[in-house]
Wavefront OBJ file of the C-alpha trace (Angstrom):
o trace
v 96.910 -27.367 -4.506
v 97.946 -29.598 -1.613
v 100.974 -31.832 -1.867
v 101.026 -35.124 0.042
v 104.671 -35.692 0.994
v 106.259 -39.089 1.554
v 108.631 -39.007 4.505
v 110.692 -41.490 6.439
v 108.867 -43.093 9.348
v 112.052 -44.736 10.641
v 111.556 -43.204 14.068
v 108.120 -44.806 14.371
v 106.787 -48.329 14.251
v 106.623 -49.680 10.681
v 103.291 -49.627 8.897
v 102.168 -49.860 5.291
v 101.862 -46.301 3.999
v 98.274 -45.098 4.106
v 95.995 -47.580 5.809
v 93.078 -46.439 3.689
v 92.996 -46.179 -0.078
v 95.125 -43.381 -1.491
v 93.067 -40.188 -1.586
v 93.700 -37.379 -4.066
v 94.094 -34.413 -1.737
v 96.123 -32.616 -4.407
v 93.040 -32.318 -6.634
v 91.062 -30.277 -4.103
v 91.830 -26.719 -5.206
v 93.177 -24.296 -2.587
v 91.948 -21.694 -1.845
v 88.549 -23.297 -2.149
v 86.658 -19.997 -1.899
v 87.421 -16.340 -2.518
v 85.866 -15.320 0.781
v 88.332 -14.263 3.473
v 88.274 -14.572 7.225
v 91.764 -13.100 7.638
v 92.661 -9.758 6.091
v 95.913 -9.278 4.199
v 97.381 -7.618 7.291
v 96.337 -10.540 9.502
v 98.194 -12.956 7.247
v 101.395 -11.172 8.283
v 100.544 -10.614 11.922
v 98.600 -13.786 12.670
v 98.566 -16.660 10.158
v 102.215 -16.761 9.095
v 103.570 -16.457 12.663
v 101.320 -19.321 13.774
v 102.506 -21.529 10.907
v 106.115 -20.703 11.769
v 105.483 -21.490 15.448
v 104.038 -24.902 14.594
v 106.831 -25.800 12.169
v 109.450 -24.839 14.766
v 107.774 -26.782 17.585
v 109.279 -29.938 19.049
v 106.097 -31.819 18.153
v 106.151 -30.907 14.426
v 108.026 -34.064 13.266
v 105.058 -36.000 14.648
v 102.694 -33.855 12.560
v 104.609 -34.874 9.447
v 104.970 -38.513 10.427
v 101.380 -39.169 11.483
v 99.942 -37.196 8.563
v 101.956 -39.251 6.107
v 101.054 -42.473 7.891
v 97.397 -41.620 7.271
v 98.035 -40.554 3.662
v 97.225 -36.937 4.468
v 99.227 -33.805 3.594
v 100.970 -32.427 6.703
v 99.736 -28.968 5.711
v 96.163 -30.044 6.432
v 96.873 -31.150 9.993
v 99.042 -28.052 10.481
v 96.076 -25.911 9.412
v 93.832 -27.651 11.942
v 96.347 -27.092 14.753
v 96.753 -23.453 13.742
v 93.020 -22.845 13.653
v 92.224 -24.729 16.851
v 95.023 -23.672 19.196
v 97.400 -21.354 17.380
v 100.037 -24.049 17.768
v 99.961 -23.945 21.559
v 99.302 -27.000 23.701
v 96.389 -25.354 25.472
v 94.455 -26.843 28.356
v 90.894 -28.116 28.348
v 88.251 -25.517 27.539
v 84.674 -25.240 28.797
v 83.451 -27.558 26.019
v 85.888 -30.314 26.975
v 88.227 -29.733 24.013
v 91.858 -30.472 24.793
v 95.304 -29.684 23.449
v 96.750 -28.795 20.065
v 93.767 -29.894 18.000
v 91.129 -29.275 20.675
v 89.862 -32.837 20.620
v 87.316 -34.041 23.173
v 87.407 -37.324 25.026
v 84.237 -38.502 23.271
v 85.666 -37.749 19.827
v 88.878 -39.594 20.668
v 86.904 -42.580 21.930
v 84.656 -42.622 18.855
v 87.712 -42.357 16.593
v 89.339 -45.399 18.170
v 86.078 -47.334 17.905
v 85.640 -46.390 14.235
v 89.243 -47.309 13.382
v 88.804 -50.732 14.952
v 85.475 -51.348 13.210
v 87.012 -50.340 9.872
v 89.757 -52.893 10.459
v 92.500 -50.251 10.317
v 93.672 -50.263 13.934
v 97.121 -51.840 13.884
v 98.404 -53.944 16.780
v 101.209 -51.510 17.589
v 98.670 -48.662 17.557
v 96.581 -50.594 20.054
v 99.681 -51.017 22.199
v 100.357 -47.276 22.017
v 96.752 -46.426 22.925
v 96.813 -48.862 25.829
v 100.070 -47.346 27.068
v 98.373 -43.937 27.203
v 94.900 -45.139 28.245
v 95.434 -48.287 30.352
v 91.672 -48.792 30.738
v 91.701 -50.278 27.243
v 93.968 -53.113 28.373
v 91.362 -55.183 30.198
v 89.104 -55.750 27.208
v 91.789 -55.509 24.523
v 89.459 -53.572 22.181
v 86.835 -56.317 22.161
v 83.628 -55.052 20.561
v 80.272 -56.166 21.866
v 77.025 -54.671 20.663
v 78.883 -52.125 18.571
v 80.882 -50.643 21.443
v 84.041 -51.469 23.348
v 82.860 -53.987 25.922
v 82.805 -52.539 29.392
v 84.091 -49.122 28.373
v 81.062 -47.325 26.946
v 79.786 -44.708 27.441
v 82.631 -42.331 28.212
v 81.117 -40.885 31.366
v 82.513 -37.952 33.333
v 84.715 -39.048 36.189
v 85.224 -42.645 35.058
v 88.707 -44.092 34.735
v 88.691 -43.922 30.963
v 87.380 -40.341 31.050
v 90.272 -39.269 33.257
v 92.879 -41.231 31.325
v 91.740 -39.890 27.947
v 91.879 -36.345 29.312
v 95.466 -36.814 30.454
v 96.484 -38.563 27.232
v 95.042 -35.863 24.979
v 97.149 -33.249 26.748
v 100.231 -35.061 25.423
v 101.037 -33.430 22.040
v 101.999 -36.716 20.360
v 98.838 -38.562 21.387
v 96.737 -35.543 20.459
v 98.345 -35.420 16.992
v 97.987 -39.199 16.615
v 94.276 -39.129 17.406
v 93.499 -36.106 15.240
v 95.352 -37.456 12.226
v 93.307 -40.633 12.578
v 90.060 -38.683 12.915
v 90.754 -36.453 9.916
v 91.730 -39.402 7.742
v 88.484 -41.182 8.661
v 86.457 -38.117 7.694
v 88.417 -37.682 4.461
v 87.649 -41.304 3.625
v 83.966 -40.813 4.467
v 83.624 -37.590 2.492
v 85.544 -38.535 -0.660
v 83.969 -38.187 -4.089
v 83.924 -40.791 -6.868
v 87.437 -39.755 -7.925
v 88.850 -40.199 -4.438
v 89.072 -36.457 -3.780
v 88.346 -35.632 -0.118
v 85.724 -32.908 0.133
v 87.574 -30.879 2.708
v 84.737 -28.473 3.523
v 82.659 -31.504 4.529
v 85.541 -32.855 6.611
v 85.811 -29.512 8.398
v 82.059 -29.271 8.929
v 82.033 -32.562 10.803
v 85.340 -32.001 12.615
v 84.324 -28.574 13.879
v 80.633 -29.106 14.498
v 78.061 -31.557 15.751
v 76.727 -34.459 13.719
v 73.832 -32.240 12.671
v 76.208 -29.476 11.559
v 78.270 -31.982 9.614
v 75.132 -33.203 7.870
v 74.196 -29.647 6.905
v 77.635 -28.908 5.463
v 77.644 -32.246 3.621
v 74.645 -31.085 1.565
v 76.822 -28.528 -0.217
v 79.076 -29.556 -3.087
v 81.658 -26.843 -2.557
v 83.212 -24.745 0.189
v 81.793 -21.498 -1.184
v 78.193 -22.635 -0.765
v 78.854 -24.218 2.635
v 80.549 -21.071 3.953
v 77.614 -18.938 2.809
v 74.790 -21.251 3.921
v 72.332 -19.785 6.403
v 71.642 -23.198 7.951
v 75.313 -23.695 8.861
v 76.380 -22.141 12.199
v 78.510 -19.002 11.934
v 81.365 -20.669 13.804
v 81.564 -23.464 11.242
v 81.239 -21.092 8.280
v 84.161 -19.097 9.667
v 86.107 -22.291 10.360
v 85.845 -23.247 6.693
v 87.084 -19.796 5.685
v 89.985 -19.928 8.135
v 91.259 -23.200 6.705
v 90.145 -23.226 3.064
v 89.453 -19.607 2.142
v 91.610 -16.959 0.547
v 94.248 -15.945 3.132
v 93.346 -19.062 5.100
v 95.936 -21.405 6.542
v 96.110 -23.733 3.554
v 96.245 -20.841 1.104
v 99.136 -19.269 3.001
v 101.049 -22.556 3.245
v 100.559 -23.665 -0.371
v 100.477 -20.468 -2.442
l 1 2 3 4 5 6 7 8 9 10 11 12 13 14 15 16 17 18 19 20 21 22 23 24 25 26 27 28 29 30 31 32 33 34 35 36 37 38 39 40 41 42 43 44 45 46 47 48 49 50 51 52 53 54 55 56 57 58 59 60 61 62 63 64 65 66 67 68 69 70 71 72 73 74 75 76 77 78 79 80 81 82 83 84 85 86 87 88 89 90 91 92 93 94 95 96 97 98 99 100 101 102 103 104 105 106 107 108 109 110 111 112 113 114 115 116 117 118 119 120 121 122 123 124 125 126 127 128 129 130 131 132 133 134 135 136 137 138 139 140 141 142 143 144 145 146 147 148 149 150 151 152 153 154 155 156 157 158 159 160 161 162 163 164 165 166 167 168 169 170 171 172 173 174 175 176 177 178 179 180 181 182 183 184 185 186 187 188 189 190 191 192 193 194 195 196 197 198 199 200 201 202 203 204 205 206 207 208 209 210 211 212 213 214 215 216 217 218 219 220 221 222 223 224 225 226 227 228 229 230 231 232 233 234 235 236 237 238 239 240 241 242 243 244 245 246 247 248 249 250 251 252 253
């Protein structure tokens, strides 16, 4: 089971704990499937060293703080960082994914837009975003026609494109954006009891909208990870995070 820790946010701007309704992460059983991606030997040589590297990193207090701010167990964000980058602040890859959580500019932009439309974007968060992406200052997050006025689309080479790329390379901003994105998906893919369906969260986080829709058809991680209509990469992603010997299993067993 996952445990959502409460921790002091004294080093950060004050905010009411959990902007969204409290979600019952602890009721989503881990491991969620018997299938393994990592062998027993790889747990020792790969998974555990990555977890240790992340927990020892200078950025890890931000993982705890931002996870708790979003009402999410820090283990979940740690698992995403481990799976995406091995805990290293890697550069942009050929698909445009950047940093610890391999977030793209478009995903970051969409996450900010969604947070504002949901009414969850706090003033001090806007100030922080504008300090990292000054292009947001001119319109002050005004929405017109469902998009940020004057800032959409996020086109290659534009000011906002360049600024988002630089910002996402900063570990804190990368963690901030990914914790926001994951909490949005957990909120979207919660069941009637408020339990986030983590395999559905991972399907959308890892894949395209179409991939996310395919994964969302399946009620459990086992079926999603075995589904022929789900891309192999996403099936393996689910196993890496939720499966036996996966990151969450190793951190919570």
